[in-house]
C-alpha positions as CSV (number, residue, x, y, z in Angstrom):
1,M,-0.1,0.2,0.3
2,A,1.5,3.4,-0.9
3,D,2.0,6.0,1.6
4,K,-1.2,7.7,2.8
5,R,-1.6,11.4,2.3
6,R,-2.5,13.8,4.8
7,L,-6.2,14.3,5.1
8,K,-8.3,17.1,5.8
9,I,-11.7,16.2,6.7
10,G,-14.9,18.5,7.0
11,V,-17.8,17.0,9.1
12,I,-21.3,18.5,9.2
13,C,-23.5,17.5,12.1
14,S,-26.5,18.4,13.5
15,A,-26.5,16.2,16.9
16,G,-24.0,14.8,18.8
17,G,-21.6,13.4,16.2
18,A,-20.2,10.6,18.3
19,P,-19.7,8.1,15.6
20,F,-17.2,10.6,13.8
21,F,-15.5,12.0,16.8
22,T,-14.9,8.3,18.3
23,A,-13.5,7.2,14.9
24,A,-11.5,10.7,14.9
25,D,-10.0,9.6,18.1
26,L,-9.2,6.1,17.0
27,A,-7.3,7.6,14.1
28,V,-5.5,10.3,15.8
29,R,-4.1,7.8,18.6
30,T,-2.6,5.9,15.5
31,S,-1.3,9.0,14.0
32,F,-3.3,8.5,11.1
33,L,-5.2,12.1,11.5
34,D,-4.7,15.4,13.5
35,Y,-7.3,17.2,15.1
36,A,-5.9,20.2,13.4
37,D,-7.1,18.9,10.1
38,L,-10.7,18.7,11.1
39,T,-13.4,21.3,10.3
40,L,-16.8,21.1,12.2
41,I,-19.9,22.6,10.5
42,T,-23.2,22.7,12.5
43,D,-26.6,24.2,11.7
44,R,-27.8,24.7,15.4
45,P,-26.2,24.3,19.1
46,C,-25.7,20.5,19.5
47,G,-23.3,18.3,21.5
48,A,-21.1,17.9,18.3
49,E,-19.9,21.6,19.3
50,D,-19.0,20.4,22.6
51,E,-16.8,17.3,21.2
52,A,-15.1,19.8,18.9
53,D,-14.3,22.1,21.5
54,S,-12.8,19.3,24.0
55,R,-10.2,18.6,21.0
56,S,-9.7,22.0,19.7
57,V,-11.1,21.2,16.5
58,Y,-12.0,24.5,14.3
59,R,-15.7,24.7,14.2
60,Q,-18.8,26.9,12.6
61,R,-22.2,27.2,13.1
62,L,-24.2,28.0,10.0
63,E,-27.9,28.8,11.3
64,E,-29.1,29.0,7.7
65,K,-32.4,27.3,6.9
66,D,-32.4,27.4,3.1
67,R,-30.7,24.2,1.9
68,V,-29.0,25.8,-1.1
69,Q,-27.7,28.9,0.9
70,F,-26.6,26.7,3.8
71,S,-24.5,24.3,1.4
72,R,-22.9,27.1,-0.7
73,K,-21.7,28.8,2.7
74,A,-20.5,25.5,4.0
75,C,-18.4,24.8,0.6
76,T,-16.9,28.1,1.0
77,I,-15.7,27.7,4.5
78,L,-14.5,24.1,3.8
79,K,-12.6,25.1,0.8
80,E,-11.0,28.0,2.7
81,R,-10.1,25.2,5.2
82,G,-8.6,23.0,2.4
83,V,-10.6,20.1,3.1
84,D,-10.4,17.1,0.8
85,L,-13.3,14.7,2.2
86,V,-16.9,15.7,4.0
87,L,-18.4,13.3,6.0
88,L,-22.2,13.9,7.1
89,Y,-24.1,13.0,10.2
90,F,-26.9,15.4,9.4
91,A,-30.6,15.7,10.0
92,R,-30.9,17.5,6.6
93,L,-30.0,17.1,3.0
94,I,-27.3,19.3,1.3
95,S,-27.4,20.6,-2.3
96,A,-25.1,20.4,-5.2
97,E,-23.5,23.6,-4.2
98,L,-21.4,21.5,-1.8
99,F,-21.3,17.8,-2.7
100,S,-20.8,18.6,-6.7
101,V,-17.8,20.6,-5.3
102,I,-16.1,18.5,-2.3
103,P,-16.4,14.9,-2.5
104,S,-19.0,13.9,0.2
105,L,-20.0,10.8,1.9
106,N,-22.6,9.9,4.2
107,V,-23.4,7.2,6.8
108,H,-26.7,5.6,6.5
109,P,-27.9,3.1,9.4
110,S,-29.4,0.5,7.1
111,L,-28.3,-1.8,4.1
112,L,-29.6,0.7,1.5
113,P,-31.4,0.5,-1.0
114,A,-33.5,-0.7,2.0
115,F,-34.9,1.7,4.5
116,A,-33.4,4.9,3.1
117,G,-34.6,8.5,4.9
118,I,-35.1,8.9,8.5
119,N,-36.0,6.3,11.5
120,A,-34.1,3.3,9.4
121,L,-33.6,1.4,12.2
122,K,-37.1,1.8,13.3
123,Q,-38.1,0.5,9.8
124,A,-35.8,-2.6,10.2
125,V,-37.2,-3.4,13.4
126,Q,-40.9,-3.0,12.3
127,Y,-40.5,-4.8,9.0
128,P,-38.7,-7.0,10.6
129,V,-35.0,-8.0,8.9
130,P,-32.9,-10.7,10.1
131,I,-29.7,-8.7,9.5
132,I,-28.8,-4.9,10.6
133,G,-26.4,-3.1,8.7
134,S,-25.3,0.3,7.5
135,T,-24.1,1.8,4.3
136,L,-21.4,4.4,3.2
137,H,-22.3,6.2,0.0
138,A,-21.8,9.1,-1.9
139,V,-24.0,12.1,-1.3
140,S,-26.2,13.2,-4.2
141,A,-29.3,15.1,-4.7
142,G,-31.8,12.6,-3.8
143,V,-32.5,10.8,-0.2
144,D,-29.6,8.1,0.6
145,D,-29.4,7.1,-3.2
146,G,-26.0,7.9,-3.8
147,S,-23.3,5.4,-5.0
148,I,-22.5,3.0,-2.5
149,V,-19.0,2.8,-1.0
150,A,-19.0,0.2,1.7
151,Q,-21.6,-1.7,3.8
152,V,-21.3,-3.4,6.9
153,A,-23.7,-6.1,8.6
154,T,-24.6,-8.1,11.4
155,P,-27.1,-10.9,11.9
156,A,-29.7,-9.8,14.2
157,L,-32.4,-12.3,14.6
158,G,-34.7,-12.0,17.4
159,T,-36.6,-9.6,19.3
160,F,-35.1,-6.2,19.4
161,T,-36.2,-2.7,19.8
162,A,-34.8,0.1,17.8
163,D,-33.0,1.3,21.1
164,E,-31.7,-2.3,21.9
165,L,-30.1,-1.7,18.1
166,G,-28.9,1.5,18.7
167,P,-25.5,0.5,20.2
168,L,-24.9,-2.0,17.3
169,S,-25.8,0.8,14.8
170,F,-23.1,3.2,16.3
171,L,-20.5,0.4,16.2
172,H,-21.4,0.0,12.4
173,K,-21.0,3.9,11.9
174,V,-17.6,4.2,13.7
175,Y,-16.4,1.2,11.4
176,L,-17.4,2.8,8.4
177,T,-16.3,6.2,9.1
178,L,-12.9,4.7,9.7
179,C,-13.2,2.9,6.4
180,A,-14.0,6.4,4.9
181,I,-10.9,7.7,6.2
182,D,-8.8,4.8,5.3
183,L,-10.0,4.6,1.8
184,V,-9.6,8.2,0.9
185,A,-6.2,8.8,2.5
186,N,-4.6,5.9,0.9
187,D,-6.2,6.8,-2.6
188,L,-8.3,3.5,-2.9
189,L,-11.4,5.3,-3.2
190,V,-11.6,8.1,-5.8
191,I,-14.7,10.3,-5.6
192,K,-15.6,12.4,-8.7
193,P,-18.2,15.0,-7.3
194,A,-18.9,16.7,-10.6
195,S,-20.5,13.5,-12.0
196,E,-21.6,11.8,-8.5
197,T,-19.4,8.7,-9.2
198,V,-17.0,6.9,-6.9
199,V,-14.1,4.4,-8.0
200,L,-12.7,1.8,-5.7
201,S,-9.6,0.0,-6.0
202,E,-9.6,-3.6,-7.1
203,G,-8.6,-6.4,-4.7
204,L,-9.5,-4.7,-1.4
205,R,-9.9,-6.5,1.8
206,V,-13.2,-7.9,2.6
207,T,-14.7,-9.7,5.9
208,A,-17.7,-11.6,6.9
209,S,-19.3,-8.3,8.0
210,A,-17.6,-5.5,5.8
211,A,-17.3,-5.0,2.2
212,P,-14.7,-3.5,1.6
213,A,-13.0,-3.8,5.0
214,I,-10.6,-1.6,6.8
215,Q,-7.5,-1.8,5.4
216,T,-4.7,-0.3,7.1
217,P,-3.6,-2.5,10.0
218,S,-2.9,0.1,12.6
219,L,-6.8,1.7,12.1
220,L,-7.7,-2.0,12.1
221,S,-6.2,-2.7,15.4
222,A,-7.5,0.3,16.8
223,F,-11.0,-0.5,16.2
224,S,-10.7,-4.2,17.0
225,D,-9.5,-2.8,20.5
226,F,-12.5,-0.6,20.7
227,Q,-15.2,-3.0,20.0
228,K,-13.3,-5.3,22.9
229,T,-14.4,-2.2,25.2
230,R,-17.9,-2.7,24.4
231,S,-18.3,-6.2,26.0
232,A,-21.7,-6.6,25.0
233,L,-21.0,-6.3,21.2
234,E,-17.8,-8.1,21.2
235,G,-17.6,-10.3,18.2
236,Y,-20.8,-8.7,16.5
237,L,-18.6,-7.2,13.5
238,V,-15.6,-9.1,12.0
239,P,-13.4,-6.1,11.4
């Protein structure tokens, strides 16, 4: 694997941002990222702002209701910060003023194309489905319909509520966040924002739970150690 490039990441949040900051902590701990290379944008007071402040991560709040104007202003900030990749943990849609300019990925808590939109876990429980998963996909104009980059999944037979599946979904989202950072930093994933296409390298490592999986040994080890700290979920995801 070629040497990774120094990656600058923008993250757009409207809530706590825990999956992103958990993954970022693991990446920083392995010298894969630096907090100075992160930029947080929010649209309201939220827990993600506290997470950013506790790590001295640069942040701005854009209380802009119009989707196009929000996306345009966010794009300006992120370009000024030299951001290479935008990750979304956001309750709103963004527009082409952002995703057609800067490569943008979203982590959605279902195995798309099933259960797009909000309340995906609740939909999965009500259906019900025997496998729970999450999807990393390119951002597009539609709701969760951009090109799929990676997915993770875990058998979940039995009676579960959406709340009970929440910790498992969190684990999935942390994993896919690390996977996104890993693939882009190592040039194993090329996102072409203007055409809304993604190109994955061939021969990537996969596991029984993830396709593609995390490729870099240090990130893989960091995630494995993190999963062990969640004793109730140990072994639920093959990293």
